[in-house]
C-alpha positions as CSV (number, residue, x, y, z in Angstrom):
1,M,19.1,30.9,88.3
2,E,20.7,30.1,92.0
3,K,24.0,31.1,90.5
4,F,22.4,34.5,89.7
5,Q,20.1,35.1,92.9
6,N,21.9,38.2,93.9
7,V,22.0,40.3,90.8
8,Q,18.8,42.5,90.5
9,A,20.0,44.5,87.5
10,L,21.3,43.8,84.2
11,T,23.0,47.0,82.9
12,F,23.3,46.8,79.3
13,D,26.1,48.0,76.6
14,L,24.2,49.5,73.8
15,F,26.6,50.6,70.9
16,G,27.9,47.1,69.7
17,T,26.0,44.9,72.0
18,I,22.5,46.0,71.6
19,L,23.1,47.9,68.2
20,D,24.5,46.7,65.5
21,L,27.0,49.2,64.4
22,A,28.5,47.2,61.3
23,G,25.4,46.5,60.1
24,S,24.1,49.5,60.2
25,L,26.8,51.8,59.3
26,K,28.9,49.8,56.9
27,P,26.4,50.6,53.9
28,F,26.9,54.6,54.4
29,I,30.7,53.8,54.6
30,A,30.7,52.2,51.2
31,K,28.4,54.8,49.5
32,F,30.4,57.2,50.8
33,L,33.8,55.9,49.7
34,Q,32.1,55.3,46.0
35,A,31.1,58.7,46.1
36,K,34.8,59.9,46.8
37,G,35.9,57.2,44.1
38,S,38.1,55.7,46.8
39,P,39.0,51.7,46.3
40,V,39.3,51.4,50.0
41,D,37.3,48.4,51.3
42,P,34.5,49.4,53.8
43,D,34.7,46.5,55.9
44,R,38.4,47.5,56.5
45,F,37.8,51.2,56.8
46,W,35.0,50.1,59.6
47,E,37.1,48.3,61.3
48,Q,40.2,51.2,61.7
49,W,37.8,53.9,62.3
50,R,36.0,51.5,65.7
51,S,39.6,50.9,66.5
52,R,40.7,54.5,66.5
53,Q,37.1,55.6,68.2
54,R,38.3,53.3,71.4
55,I,41.8,55.3,71.3
56,E,40.0,58.7,71.3
57,Q,37.7,57.9,74.2
58,Y,40.8,56.5,75.9
59,Q,43.0,59.7,75.3
60,D,39.7,61.6,76.3
61,N,39.9,59.8,79.8
62,I,43.5,60.1,80.5
63,M,43.9,63.7,79.2
64,M,41.1,64.9,81.7
65,L,40.2,67.9,79.7
66,G,36.6,67.8,79.8
67,H,34.6,65.1,78.6
68,S,34.3,65.2,74.8
69,G,30.8,63.0,74.1
70,Y,30.6,59.8,72.1
71,L,29.4,61.3,68.6
72,E,32.5,63.9,68.9
73,T,35.1,60.7,69.6
74,A,33.4,58.9,66.5
75,R,33.6,62.5,64.5
76,R,37.5,62.3,65.3
77,A,38.3,59.0,64.4
78,F,36.3,59.1,60.8
79,V,38.9,62.2,60.0
80,Y,41.6,60.2,61.1
81,V,40.8,57.2,59.3
82,L,40.0,59.6,56.2
83,A,43.4,61.2,57.0
84,I,45.2,57.6,56.7
85,Y,43.6,57.0,53.1
86,G,44.1,60.5,51.8
87,I,40.4,61.1,51.1
88,P,39.5,64.6,51.4
89,A,36.2,65.7,53.1
90,S,35.1,69.0,54.2
91,P,33.7,69.5,57.9
92,E,30.3,69.8,55.9
93,E,30.6,66.5,54.3
94,V,31.7,64.8,57.8
95,K,28.8,66.2,59.4
96,N,26.5,64.8,56.8
97,F,27.9,61.9,57.3
98,M,27.9,61.8,60.9
99,S,24.0,61.7,60.8
100,A,24.1,58.2,59.9
101,W,24.9,57.7,63.5
102,Q,21.1,58.7,64.0
103,D,19.8,55.4,62.4
104,L,21.2,52.6,64.3
105,S,19.1,49.4,64.0
106,P,19.4,46.7,67.0
107,F,20.8,43.0,66.7
108,P,17.6,41.0,65.4
109,D,18.1,38.7,68.8
110,V,17.9,41.7,71.3
111,L,14.1,42.5,71.7
112,P,13.0,39.0,72.2
113,A,15.7,38.2,74.8
114,L,14.7,41.5,76.7
115,G,11.1,40.5,76.7
116,R,11.7,37.1,78.2
117,L,14.2,38.9,80.9
118,R,11.8,41.4,81.8
119,G,10.0,40.9,85.0
120,Q,13.0,38.8,86.3
121,Y,15.7,41.5,86.3
122,R,15.7,45.2,86.1
123,L,16.7,46.2,82.6
124,V,18.8,49.4,82.2
125,V,21.0,50.8,79.5
126,L,24.7,52.2,80.7
127,S,26.6,53.7,77.6
128,N,29.3,55.6,76.7
129,G,26.9,57.8,74.4
130,E,25.5,61.5,75.4
131,A,22.0,61.3,77.8
132,A,20.3,63.2,74.5
133,Y,21.6,61.0,71.9
134,L,20.7,57.5,74.1
135,D,16.9,58.5,74.8
136,H,16.6,59.1,70.6
137,L,18.4,55.9,70.4
138,V,15.9,53.9,72.6
139,K,12.8,55.6,71.8
140,N,12.8,55.7,68.1
141,R,15.4,52.9,67.3
142,L,14.7,50.2,69.6
143,R,11.6,51.4,70.8
144,W,11.9,49.6,74.4
145,N,11.2,50.8,77.8
146,F,14.3,50.3,79.8
147,E,13.9,51.3,83.9
148,E,16.7,53.7,83.3
149,V,19.1,54.8,80.4
150,I,22.0,56.0,81.9
151,S,24.9,58.2,79.9
152,V,28.6,58.1,81.0
153,E,28.0,62.3,81.2
154,V,26.9,61.8,85.0
155,V,30.6,61.0,85.3
156,G,32.1,62.7,82.8
157,A,34.3,59.9,81.7
158,F,34.1,57.0,79.0
159,K,33.8,53.1,80.0
160,P,35.6,51.6,81.5
161,H,36.4,54.3,84.1
162,P,35.5,53.0,87.3
163,G,33.1,55.9,88.6
164,V,30.7,54.8,85.6
165,Y,29.7,51.4,87.2
166,R,30.0,52.7,90.8
167,R,27.6,55.7,89.6
168,A,25.1,53.3,88.2
169,A,24.7,51.3,91.0
170,Q,24.3,54.2,93.0
171,I,21.5,55.4,90.6
172,L,20.0,52.2,90.8
173,K,20.1,51.8,94.7
174,L,22.2,48.7,94.6
175,E,25.3,47.0,95.5
176,V,27.7,46.9,92.9
177,G,27.6,43.2,93.2
178,E,23.8,43.1,92.4
179,C,24.4,44.6,89.0
180,M,25.7,42.4,85.9
181,M,27.4,44.4,83.0
182,I,26.0,42.8,79.5
183,S,28.4,43.8,76.8
184,A,30.3,42.4,73.8
185,H,33.3,44.1,74.5
186,P,36.3,42.6,76.9
187,F,37.3,46.2,78.3
188,D,33.8,47.1,79.3
189,L,33.5,43.7,81.4
190,A,36.8,44.0,82.8
191,G,36.3,47.5,83.8
192,A,32.6,46.1,85.6
193,R,34.2,43.2,86.9
194,A,37.2,45.1,88.6
195,C,34.5,47.4,90.4
196,G,32.5,44.2,91.6
197,Y,30.1,44.1,89.2
198,R,28.8,40.4,87.9
199,A,29.6,39.9,83.8
200,A,28.1,38.2,80.8
201,Y,30.1,38.4,77.6
202,V,28.3,38.5,74.6
203,N,30.8,37.2,72.1
204,R,29.4,38.8,68.9
205,Y,32.5,39.1,67.1
206,H,34.3,35.8,68.2
207,L,37.0,37.5,69.6
208,P,39.3,36.2,73.0
209,Y,38.7,37.9,76.0
210,E,41.2,39.9,78.0
211,D,44.3,38.5,79.4
212,S,43.0,39.9,82.7
213,P,41.9,38.2,86.2
214,F,38.6,40.2,85.8
215,Q,36.7,37.4,83.8
216,P,32.8,37.2,83.2
217,G,30.9,34.6,84.7
218,V,28.9,34.2,81.6
219,V,30.1,33.6,78.1
220,V,27.3,33.6,75.5
221,Q,27.4,34.1,71.7
222,N,23.9,36.5,71.5
223,F,21.1,37.4,73.5
224,T,19.0,34.4,73.0
225,E,21.5,32.5,75.0
226,L,22.1,35.1,77.3
227,A,18.2,34.8,78.3
228,D,18.4,30.8,78.4
229,V,21.4,31.2,80.9
230,L,20.2,33.9,83.0
231,L,16.2,32.6,83.2
């Protein structure tokens, strides 16, 4: 514990770290593709969709034309991947499909670990999602009472924009070094570390970390291991 004695708050990424996006969405993707008579593999479709969404978010930050929001970038990315495979879909069909994002479920290791960490740290969500959307997910899908649920909307830019991490620390009335970012995404952790946060990489997807000077101090495979290390 001495190693983390200055850490007061754990700021958790939500999408893909706490919530199992692939497990939640791929059944909907498979059903959609089947209904369209498409032979595209749902796993491949999901990989391309997720990758394209990150590009949409980065473009959103770089162009600075106004923050589009998480669900909008997900919608744009979905439409893009449909176009790659020549799958026709009306705006109404796309809208109906996007409702699947309302039913995301957490990884099974998350809630038990949060229960162990509560009391030792301030537990906070710091997410790219819209505030109202995050409230729905936390209350209805996670059913966990975090101290704060902070949306990037307070800054108007997606992670890893430095303003997101600095603003979160300000909201929590903490120094950046008193916060630890918990994420399954290296870009998120590199962004947090560059701002002075501590970082824990939950390597759920068995992927290498970025070639970056901003390395995490903790690397684990899941939240069970995370709690073991932090307690």
